FIMIVEX-813628 format. One line per field, with one value per residue (C-alpha): residue in three letters; residue number from 1; x negated, y negated, z negated. Coordinates in nm, 4 decimals, padded with zeros to 6 digits. Last residue first. Layout:
r (ALA/...)
k (NUM/...)
u (X/...)
v (Y/...)
w (Z/...)
This chain:
r (UNK/UNK/UNK/UNK/UNK/UNK/UNK/UNK/UNK/UNK/UNK/UNK/UNK/UNK/UNK/UNK/UNK/UNK/UNK/UNK/UNK/UNK/UNK/UNK/UNK/UNK/UNK/UNK/UNK/UNK/UNK/UNK/UNK/UNK/UNK/UNK/UNK/UNK/UNK/UNK/UNK/UNK/UNK/UNK/UNK/UNK/UNK/UNK/UNK/UNK/UNK/UNK/UNK/UNK/UNK/UNK/UNK/UNK/UNK/UNK/UNK/UNK/UNK/UNK/UNK/UNK/UNK/UNK/UNK/UNK/UNK/UNK/UNK/UNK/UNK/UNK/UNK/UNK/UNK/UNK/UNK/UNK/UNK/UNK/UNK/UNK/UNK/UNK/UNK/UNK/UNK/UNK/UNK/UNK/UNK/UNK/UNK/UNK/UNK/UNK/UNK/UNK/UNK/UNK/UNK/UNK/UNK/UNK/UNK/UNK/UNK/UNK/UNK/UNK/UNK/UNK/UNK/UNK/UNK/UNK/UNK/UNK/UNK/UNK/UNK/UNK/UNK/UNK/UNK/UNK/UNK/UNK/UNK/UNK/UNK/UNK/UNK/UNK/UNK/UNK/UNK/UNK/UNK/UNK/UNK/UNK/UNK/UNK/UNK/UNK/UNK/UNK/UNK/UNK/UNK/UNK/UNK/UNK/UNK/UNK/UNK/UNK/UNK/UNK/UNK/UNK/UNK/UNK/UNK/UNK/UNK/UNK/UNK/UNK/UNK/UNK/UNK/UNK/UNK/UNK/UNK/UNK/UNK/UNK/UNK/UNK/UNK/UNK/UNK/UNK/UNK/UNK/UNK/UNK/UNK/UNK/UNK/UNK/UNK/UNK/UNK/UNK/UNK/UNK/UNK/UNK/UNK/UNK/UNK/UNK/UNK/UNK/UNK/UNK/UNK/UNK/UNK/UNK/UNK/UNK/UNK/UNK/UNK/UNK/UNK/UNK/UNK/UNK/UNK/UNK/UNK/UNK/UNK/UNK/UNK/UNK/UNK/UNK/UNK/UNK/UNK/UNK/UNK/UNK/UNK/UNK/UNK/UNK/UNK/UNK/UNK/UNK/UNK/UNK/UNK/UNK/UNK/UNK/UNK/UNK/UNK/UNK/UNK/UNK/UNK/UNK/UNK/UNK/UNK/UNK/UNK/UNK/UNK/UNK/UNK/UNK/UNK/UNK/UNK/UNK/UNK/UNK/UNK/UNK/UNK/UNK/UNK/UNK/UNK/UNK/UNK/UNK/UNK/UNK/UNK/UNK/UNK/UNK/UNK/UNK/UNK/UNK/UNK/UNK/UNK/UNK/UNK/UNK/UNK/UNK/UNK/UNK/UNK/UNK/UNK/UNK/UNK/UNK/UNK/UNK/UNK/UNK/UNK/UNK/UNK/UNK/UNK/UNK/UNK/UNK/UNK/UNK/UNK/UNK/UNK/UNK/UNK/UNK/UNK/UNK/UNK/UNK/UNK/UNK/UNK/UNK/UNK/UNK/UNK/UNK/UNK/UNK/UNK/UNK/UNK/UNK/UNK/UNK/UNK/UNK/UNK/UNK/UNK/UNK/UNK/UNK/UNK/UNK/UNK/UNK/UNK/UNK/UNK/UNK/UNK/UNK/UNK/UNK/UNK/UNK/UNK/UNK/UNK/UNK/UNK/UNK/UNK/UNK/UNK/UNK/UNK/UNK/UNK/UNK/UNK)
k (395/394/393/392/391/390/389/388/387/386/385/384/383/382/381/380/379/378/377/376/375/374/373/372/371/370/369/368/367/366/365/364/363/362/361/360/359/358/357/356/355/354/353/352/351/350/349/348/347/346/345/344/343/342/341/340/339/338/337/336/335/334/333/332/331/330/329/328/327/326/325/324/323/322/321/320/319/318/317/316/315/314/313/312/311/310/309/308/307/306/305/304/303/302/301/300/299/298/297/296/295/294/293/292/291/290/289/288/287/286/285/284/283/282/281/280/279/278/277/276/275/274/273/272/271/270/269/268/267/266/265/264/263/262/261/260/259/258/257/256/255/254/253/252/251/250/249/248/247/246/245/244/243/242/241/240/239/238/237/236/235/234/233/232/231/230/229/228/227/226/225/224/223/222/221/220/219/218/217/216/215/214/213/212/211/210/209/208/207/206/205/204/203/202/201/200/199/198/197/196/195/194/193/192/191/190/189/188/187/186/185/184/183/182/181/180/179/178/177/176/175/174/173/172/171/170/169/168/167/166/165/164/163/162/161/160/159/158/157/156/155/154/153/152/151/150/149/148/147/146/145/144/143/142/141/140/139/138/137/136/135/134/133/132/131/130/129/128/127/126/125/124/123/122/121/120/119/118/117/116/115/114/113/112/111/110/109/108/107/106/105/104/103/102/101/100/99/98/97/96/95/94/93/92/91/90/89/88/87/86/85/84/83/82/81/80/79/78/77/76/75/74/73/72/71/70/69/68/67/66/65/64/63/62/61/60/59/58/57/56/55/54/53/52/51/50/49/48/47/46/45/44/43/42/41/40/39/38/37/36/35/34/33/32/31/30/29/28/27/26/25/24/23/22/21/20/19/18/17/16/15/14/13/12/11/10/9/8/7/6/5/4/3/2/1)
u (-09.0806/-09.1270/-09.4809/-09.5295/-09.3398/-09.5738/-09.8948/-09.7747/-09.6723/-10.0118/-10.2071/-09.9740/-10.0350/-10.4247/-10.4328/-10.2488/-10.4665/-10.7836/-10.6396/-10.9766/-11.2031/-11.1597/-11.2072/-11.5582/-11.7349/-11.4292/-11.2065/-11.3953/-11.4028/-11.0356/-11.0101/-11.2365/-11.0248/-10.7064/-10.8157/-10.9258/-10.5764/-10.4031/-10.5506/-10.3030/-10.5705/-10.5067/-10.5555/-10.8830/-11.0256/-10.8791/-11.0550/-11.3930/-11.3097/-11.2560/-11.5574/-11.7809/-11.5993/-11.7125/-12.0881/-12.2597/-12.4768/-12.6369/-12.8585/-12.7894/-12.4156/-12.4210/-12.5611/-12.2674/-12.0349/-12.2168/-12.2254/-11.8518/-11.7960/-12.0148/-11.8324/-11.4724/-11.5061/-11.1393/-11.1116/-10.9960/-11.3052/-11.5199/-11.3801/-11.4216/-11.7764/-11.8325/-11.7288/-11.9337/-12.2372/-12.1647/-12.1497/-12.4935/-12.7174/-13.0377/-13.0755/-13.0491/-13.0342/-12.9555/-12.7165/-12.5310/-12.4984/-12.3531/-12.0957/-11.9756/-11.9452/-11.7702/-11.4784/-11.3788/-11.3196/-11.1329/-10.8808/-10.6205/-10.5922/-10.7657/-11.0587/-11.0759/-11.1190/-11.4030/-11.5649/-11.5191/-11.6830/-11.9857/-12.0598/-11.9863/-12.2098/-12.4925/-12.5200/-12.7022/-12.4898/-12.5442/-12.3528/-12.1086/-12.0882/-11.9554/-11.7063/-11.5912/-11.5731/-11.3504/-11.1078/-11.1177/-11.0123/-10.7226/-10.6031/-10.6558/-10.4462/-10.4339/-10.5672/-10.8951/-10.9351/-10.8641/-11.1281/-11.3730/-11.3263/-11.4014/-11.7140/-11.8371/-11.7622/-11.9781/-12.2394/-12.2385/-12.2845/-11.9790/-12.0001/-11.8808/-11.5955/-11.2750/-11.4382/-11.5216/-11.1403/-11.0607/-11.3376/-11.1974/-10.8432/-10.9962/-11.1972/-10.9138/-10.6996/-10.9679/-11.0152/-11.2179/-11.4576/-11.7561/-11.5346/-11.4523/-11.8257/-11.9224/-11.6512/-11.7544/-12.1220/-12.0715/-11.8329/-12.1069/-12.3452/-12.1263/-12.1271/-11.7904/-11.8340/-11.4967/-11.4384/-11.2168/-11.5188/-11.6920/-11.4011/-11.4091/-11.7721/-11.6691/-11.3762/-11.5923/-11.8650/-11.6163/-11.5011/-11.8686/-12.0149/-12.3015/-12.5703/-12.6926/-12.3374/-12.3151/-12.6331/-12.5167/-12.2054/-12.3655/-12.6049/-12.3185/-12.1063/-12.3855/-12.2680/-12.4505/-12.7473/-12.9967/-12.8605/-13.0468/-13.3686/-13.2504/-13.1092/-13.4362/-13.6607/-13.4273/-13.4855/-13.8695/-13.9058/-13.7073/-13.3651/-13.1315/-12.8401/-12.7000/-12.6283/-12.8206/-13.1081/-13.1413/-13.0324/-13.2373/-13.0288/-13.2187/-13.1627/-13.5229/-13.6990/-14.0832/-14.2417/-14.2508/-14.3710/-14.6081/-14.7751/-14.7887/-14.9468/-15.1874/-15.2748/-15.3168/-15.5253/-15.7636/-15.7770/-15.8630/-16.1489/-16.2738/-16.2844/-16.4625/-16.7141/-16.7302/-16.8185/-17.0783/-17.2412/-17.1794/-17.3487/-17.2087/-17.0321/-16.8488/-16.6905/-16.6511/-16.4889/-16.2357/-16.1743/-16.1045/-15.8802/-15.6543/-15.6313/-15.5011/-15.2555/-15.1053/-15.0710/-14.9112/-14.6584/-14.5761/-14.5753/-14.3139/-14.0468/-14.1895/-14.1663/-13.8363/-13.6815/-13.8155/-13.6791/-13.3447/-13.3024/-13.3548/-13.0926/-13.0743/-13.4218/-13.5229/-13.6947/-13.6831/-13.9982/-13.9857/-14.1933/-14.2651/-14.5741/-14.5972/-14.4096/-14.7085/-14.8263/-14.5264/-14.5155/-14.3422/-14.5136/-14.2965/-14.4679/-14.3468/-14.4710/-14.3690/-14.6772/-14.8457/-14.6407/-14.7080/-14.4214/-14.4670/-14.1861/-13.9470/-13.6629/-13.7168/-13.5489/-13.5611/-13.6177/-13.8835/-14.2696/-14.3742/-14.1377/-14.2233/-14.0432/-14.0555/-13.9853/-13.9412/-14.1497/-13.9312/-14.1926/-14.5010/-14.3233/-14.1779/-14.5367/-14.6839/-14.4074/-14.3767/-14.7691/-14.7772/-14.5569/-14.7908/-15.0974/-14.9222/-14.8253/-15.1916/-15.3325/-15.0575/-15.1960/-15.5640/-15.5610/-15.4152/-15.6275/-15.9358/-15.8697/-15.8757/-16.1955/-16.3392/-16.2375/-16.3859/-16.7242/-16.7406/-16.6756/-16.9762/-17.1959/-17.1369/-17.2088)
v (-03.9214/-04.2822/-04.2437/-04.0978/-04.3750/-04.6223/-04.4590/-04.4413/-04.7951/-04.8905/-04.6985/-04.8551/-05.2147/-05.1607/-05.0077/-05.2920/-05.5385/-05.3805/-05.4055/-05.5519/-05.6292/-06.0024/-05.9687/-05.8585/-05.6981/-05.7203/-05.6056/-05.2798/-05.2171/-05.2678/-04.9981/-04.7617/-04.7746/-04.7682/-04.4348/-04.2798/-04.3495/-04.2241/-03.8825/-03.7857/-03.6205/-03.8625/-04.1377/-03.9806/-03.9847/-04.3497/-04.4640/-04.3441/-04.5382/-04.8680/-04.7997/-04.7571/-05.0574/-05.2851/-05.2038/-05.3625/-05.0499/-05.0811/-04.8016/-04.5810/-04.6502/-04.5437/-04.2232/-04.1508/-04.2215/-03.9964/-03.7353/-03.7559/-03.6939/-03.3786/-03.2328/-03.3224/-03.1917/-03.1893/-03.4287/-03.7251/-03.6653/-03.6586/-03.9867/-04.1470/-04.0488/-04.1929/-04.5196/-04.5004/-04.4031/-04.6705/-04.9252/-04.8538/-04.9434/-04.7872/-04.5306/-04.7940/-04.7064/-04.3381/-04.4318/-04.6806/-04.3722/-04.1531/-04.4061/-04.4247/-04.0855/-04.0434/-04.2977/-04.0306/-03.7718/-04.0250/-04.1640/-04.2570/-04.6192/-04.7624/-04.5214/-04.6364/-04.9794/-04.8560/-04.6856/-05.0149/-05.1968/-04.9840/-04.9757/-05.3521/-05.4262/-05.1834/-05.3639/-05.0681/-05.0648/-05.4410/-05.5755/-05.2844/-05.2667/-05.6263/-05.5508/-05.2358/-05.4236/-05.6650/-05.3914/-05.2230/-05.5579/-05.5789/-05.2361/-05.3002/-05.6214/-05.6054/-05.9650/-05.8181/-05.6405/-05.9265/-06.1469/-05.8710/-05.8375/-06.2151/-06.1596/-05.8727/-06.0529/-06.3368/-06.0974/-05.9426/-06.2703/-06.4836/-06.6642/-07.0244/-07.2446/-07.0093/-06.7783/-07.0411/-07.1526/-06.7791/-06.7588/-07.0964/-06.9238/-06.5979/-06.7672/-06.9748/-06.6715/-06.4810/-06.7535/-06.4951/-06.7727/-06.5749/-06.5665/-06.8948/-07.0176/-06.7731/-06.9282/-07.2943/-07.1931/-07.0397/-07.3276/-07.5559/-07.3904/-07.4163/-07.7871/-07.9592/-08.2443/-08.4113/-08.5537/-08.2334/-08.0189/-08.2238/-08.1923/-07.8205/-07.7956/-07.9882/-07.7599/-07.4642/-07.5830/-07.6510/-07.2789/-07.1314/-07.2838/-07.0526/-07.3090/-07.2875/-07.3419/-07.6525/-07.7845/-07.7198/-07.8970/-08.1991/-08.2250/-08.2048/-08.4585/-08.7094/-08.6997/-08.5228/-08.6412/-08.4951/-08.1678/-08.1454/-08.1765/-07.9006/-07.6910/-07.6881/-07.6504/-07.3335/-07.2083/-07.2572/-07.0669/-06.7739/-06.7269/-06.6489/-06.4282/-06.3244/-05.9758/-05.9606/-05.7884/-06.0434/-05.9977/-06.1898/-06.3359/-06.3790/-06.7453/-06.7853/-07.1031/-07.1172/-07.1834/-06.8295/-06.6117/-06.8991/-06.9307/-06.5459/-06.4695/-06.7297/-06.6088/-06.2376/-06.3521/-06.5656/-06.2701/-06.0194/-06.2492/-06.2684/-05.8918/-05.8605/-06.1148/-05.9199/-05.6007/-05.7849/-05.9458/-06.3213/-06.5933/-06.9231/-07.2155/-06.9907/-06.7228/-06.9277/-07.2211/-06.9851/-06.7925/-07.1515/-07.2552/-06.9183/-06.9690/-07.3180/-07.2119/-06.9383/-07.2108/-07.4423/-07.1542/-07.1458/-07.4985/-07.6023/-07.4231/-07.6233/-07.9591/-07.9227/-07.7865/-08.1229/-08.3357/-08.1724/-08.2033/-07.8944/-07.8129/-07.4769/-07.4219/-07.0598/-07.0386/-06.7330/-06.6489/-06.3992/-06.0893/-05.8792/-05.6867/-05.5504/-05.2343/-05.0101/-05.1042/-04.8808/-04.9551/-05.2939/-05.5835/-05.7984/-06.1600/-06.3839/-06.7467/-06.9540/-06.8102/-06.5793/-06.2519/-05.9481/-05.6920/-05.3512/-05.2584/-04.9718/-05.2057/-05.5850/-05.6362/-05.9859/-05.9328/-05.6681/-05.5638/-05.8734/-06.0373/-06.3868/-06.5276/-06.9151/-07.0802/-07.4319/-07.7444/-07.8418/-07.9861/-07.8117/-07.5019/-07.5272/-07.6137/-07.2939/-07.0655/-07.1573/-07.1337/-06.8404/-06.6717/-06.7529/-06.6256/-06.2943/-06.2371/-06.3267/-06.0473/-05.7949/-05.8328/-05.8358/-05.4984/-05.2762/-05.4390/-05.3727/-05.0160/-04.9932/-05.1837/-04.9350/-04.6353/-04.8233/-04.8792/-04.5162/-04.3895/-04.6039/-04.4957/-04.1306/-04.2125)
w (-10.3429/-10.4750/-10.5295/-10.1762/-10.0006/-10.1917/-10.1044/-09.7347/-09.7186/-09.8817/-09.6272/-09.3439/-09.4726/-09.5062/-09.1332/-08.9900/-09.1867/-09.0320/-08.6799/-08.5404/-08.8210/-08.8870/-09.2809/-09.2231/-09.5058/-09.7412/-09.4899/-09.4285/-09.8015/-09.8175/-09.5263/-09.7233/-10.0358/-09.8680/-09.6915/-10.0205/-10.1719/-09.8333/-09.8198/-09.5563/-09.3474/-09.0740/-09.3301/-09.4392/-09.0951/-09.0311/-09.3506/-09.2125/-08.8945/-09.1052/-09.3097/-08.9759/-08.8462/-09.1270/-09.0771/-09.3784/-09.4374/-09.1018/-08.9502/-09.2419/-09.2276/-08.8683/-08.9644/-09.2067/-08.8929/-08.6721/-08.9499/-08.9765/-08.5947/-08.6117/-08.8990/-08.7527/-08.3880/-08.3718/-08.0742/-08.3137/-08.5284/-08.2164/-08.0979/-08.4641/-08.4607/-08.1312/-08.2712/-08.5894/-08.3675/-08.0903/-08.3846/-08.5243/-08.2445/-08.3526/-08.0800/-07.8173/-07.4440/-07.5072/-07.7735/-07.5267/-07.2948/-07.5445/-07.6601/-07.3205/-07.2612/-07.5761/-07.4592/-07.2078/-07.4530/-07.6862/-07.4495/-07.7099/-07.5966/-07.8955/-07.8498/-07.4597/-07.6104/-07.8183/-07.5193/-07.3239/-07.6225/-07.6403/-07.2547/-07.2469/-07.5490/-07.4131/-07.0607/-06.8981/-06.5858/-06.5216/-06.2280/-06.2022/-06.5631/-06.6118/-06.3486/-06.5255/-06.8643/-06.6759/-06.5824/-06.9137/-07.0650/-06.8405/-06.9282/-07.3012/-07.3524/-07.7185/-07.7792/-07.9088/-07.5859/-07.3782/-07.5599/-07.5364/-07.1592/-07.0917/-07.3413/-07.1238/-06.8008/-06.9125/-07.0097/-06.6714/-06.5065/-06.3714/-06.0498/-06.0935/-06.1321/-06.1203/-06.3310/-06.5924/-06.6000/-06.6858/-06.9630/-07.1182/-07.1613/-07.2793/-07.5466/-07.6576/-07.6935/-07.8747/-08.1648/-08.3662/-08.4797/-08.3072/-07.9765/-07.9989/-08.0437/-07.7535/-07.5163/-07.6128/-07.5577/-07.2146/-07.1145/-07.2080/-07.0099/-06.7064/-06.7336/-06.6678/-06.8723/-06.7983/-07.1599/-07.1997/-07.1629/-07.4395/-07.6600/-07.6038/-07.7317/-08.0377/-08.1044/-08.0542/-08.2774/-08.5821/-08.5414/-08.5162/-08.8182/-08.7552/-08.8427/-08.4991/-08.3655/-08.5810/-08.4590/-08.0941/-08.1393/-08.3109/-08.0292/-07.7652/-07.9643/-07.8872/-07.5300/-07.2498/-07.0822/-07.3212/-07.2562/-06.9319/-07.1055/-07.3770/-07.0512/-06.8782/-07.2191/-07.2634/-06.9166/-06.9356/-07.2617/-07.1571/-07.2497/-07.5275/-07.6208/-07.9522/-08.0378/-08.3708/-08.1930/-07.9188/-07.5825/-07.3307/-07.0474/-06.7009/-06.6087/-06.5590/-06.5845/-06.4981/-06.8310/-06.9838/-06.6889/-06.5840/-06.9344/-07.0206/-06.6775/-06.7162/-07.0616/-06.9146/-06.6357/-06.8592/-07.1141/-06.8538/-06.7453/-07.1024/-07.1153/-06.7916/-06.9322/-07.2616/-07.0788/-06.8385/-07.1382/-07.1733/-06.9573/-07.0961/-06.9548/-06.7171/-06.9145/-07.2494/-07.0530/-06.8981/-07.2183/-07.3678/-07.0902/-07.1071/-07.4836/-07.4269/-07.1496/-07.3840/-07.6542/-07.4166/-07.3408/-07.7054/-07.7774/-07.5236/-07.7306/-08.0668/-07.8980/-07.6936/-08.0213/-08.2279/-07.9434/-07.9469/-08.3308/-08.5498/-08.8153/-08.8990/-09.0291/-09.0489/-08.7116/-08.5081/-08.2870/-08.0256/-07.8927/-07.5897/-07.4743/-07.8352/-07.7245/-07.6834/-08.0521/-08.1853/-08.5247/-08.4522/-08.6135/-08.8237/-08.8981/-09.1562/-09.2062/-09.5142/-09.7086/-09.4642/-09.4974/-09.3108/-09.2144/-09.0572/-08.8142/-08.7861/-08.8604/-08.8626/-08.5135/-08.3773/-08.0324/-08.0420/-08.0038/-08.2085/-08.4060/-08.5598/-08.8462/-08.9394/-09.2954/-09.3728/-09.3353/-09.0229/-08.7711/-08.9221/-08.9710/-08.6005/-08.4478/-08.6403/-08.5250/-08.1774/-08.0934/-08.3024/-08.0759/-07.7653/-07.9931/-08.0671/-07.6956/-07.5784/-07.8400/-07.7270/-07.3649/-07.4680/-07.6743/-07.4242/-07.1483/-07.3524/-07.3788/-06.9931/-07.0137/-07.2516/-07.0200/-06.7153/-06.9130/-07.0482/-06.7005/-06.5584/-06.8211/-06.7377/-06.3805)
C-alpha cells in the first residue's frame, strides 16, 4: 500500500514537471527557428507573456530565457523575436515550428514507449509526455480568436490564428506586408496610412481595420481611430478589446461621457479587461469622480498587482479625496514598477500644483513630457504651471 502511495505521489510530481517541459520545448521551437532565419536574438518567457520581472534570466548567446520564479505559472509562455523585419513566409515557418516541436516530442515519446519496454514509472511518464505534447499541439494549431494580452499591452493570438491570418494576408496587396513590417518596427504613423490605403482599395477585412485602429491609436491620431472604430462597429460584432480601443479614442478627444459608455460595453463582455477598467477609472478622474474611480483601480490591482498605471491613477484619486499620504505612496510605488511612467510624473505634478508649489509641479510636468510628449493634457499643465510662476513673479 505504501509503495502504491509513493508511486502515485511520484506520478503527480511528474505531471508538474512534464507540462512546463512541453511548454519550454514548444517555445524553443519558435526561438531556434527564428534565430536560424534572422540570425538575430530571440527571447523566451516561461510563465508570462513578456514580463521580465520576478523572473530568472538565462542567456545562451543570442537566446535569452526568462523563467518566472513561480514554477506553477509555467503552463504558458511566449517567444519574442528581436528582428523587426520578418517576411510573411519566415513568420509562417517560425510560428509553425512551435506546434511542430510539440508534435515531434510527442512522436519521440510514443516511439520510446512502444519500441522499448521501459520501467513502469518511466512508461507512465512517457504517456503523460505524449498527452501533454498532443494537448500543446492541438491547443496551439487550432485557430482561436481569443486575444492574448502581452505584457507591453499589445494583443496577439494563438499560433493557429496567427498562421491563418498570415496565409490569409498573402492575398492582400503588397502594401499589407509593408504596413505590417512598419507596425512591427513601431513606425505606427506610417503603418496606419498604409492600412488605411488598403481599406480604401476595398479590402474590408476586419483584421485590417483592427490593425489600422491600433496603429492610429499608437500614433495618437485619435480622430482617425474613432472614425475607423465607428465603421468597424457597423461591419461586425465588436470584441471587448475593440470597444476598449473605441472608448480610448473618445476619451482622448475629451468626449468622456461617450468613452464611459463604451468602456461599460467592453466590461459587459469582459469584466476583467484591465485596460478598460483602468481607463474608465482614469476617465472618471478627469470628470472629477474620484471616489467612483478608485473602485476600478482597486479591481485592476486585484487582477494585476504589477500594473503601474492603476497605482498612479489611484494615487491621484486618493490625493484629491484628502488621503494624501496613501495617494503619494501609490504614485511612488508606480515608479518602482515602471520608472518611465509619464502619467505618474504628471500626477505628482498635479499634487504639487494643487499645493501651489508651481516650480516643483513644472519640473514634474516637464519630466512627464520628456518621457512621453503625447501624455494627455500635459501641455495644458505645463502652460498652467508657467502662467502661475509668471503671475507670482509679477506680484
